[in-house]
C-alpha positions, 0 to 999 in steps of 0.5 A: 457632174460627169465622172470619167471612168477608164478601163485601163491604167495605161494611157493610149497616148503614151503608147501611141507616142512610143510606137510612132517614135520607134517607127520613125527611128526604125525608118530613118535607121533603115534609110541610113543602112541602105545608103551606107551599104550602097555607097560604101559596101563592106567587103569582108568580115574584118571590115564588118568587125572594124565598123562594129568596133565603133561605139556610135555604130553599136549604140545606134544598132542597140537603139534600133533593136530597142525600138523594134522590141518596144514597138513589138511589145506595145503592138502585141500587148494591145493585140492580146488585150483586145482579141484574147478574152480568156484571162489565163490565155491572155496571161500566158501569151503575154508571159511567153511573148515578154520572155521572148522579147527579154531573151532577144534583148539580152542576146542583142546586148551580148552580141553588141557589148559582150566579150567578143565585141 
């Protein structure tokens, strides 16, 4: 009987799927933005603000940033795990990167749904 031994508690399939779904969403969102701003450009700050006042616009932007942050997290975590061998250095890099992503996420949420939104 052959035993299967895995070196990580994470399945590569789930990470692969999240990266592909996030990449597809970001690609579709980018095409939407190019079409939107090509045919209906925003002329001034008031127009920009009224466009962002729509809830669905803010939700789609939040999904885009969330996809970007997830995509970056999975990619950089894989790079750190594969190429940074000393545990303490890998842990420090992972914590710094995770802190930066968390700060970015909170900043985006504040921008999209905060007091001034």
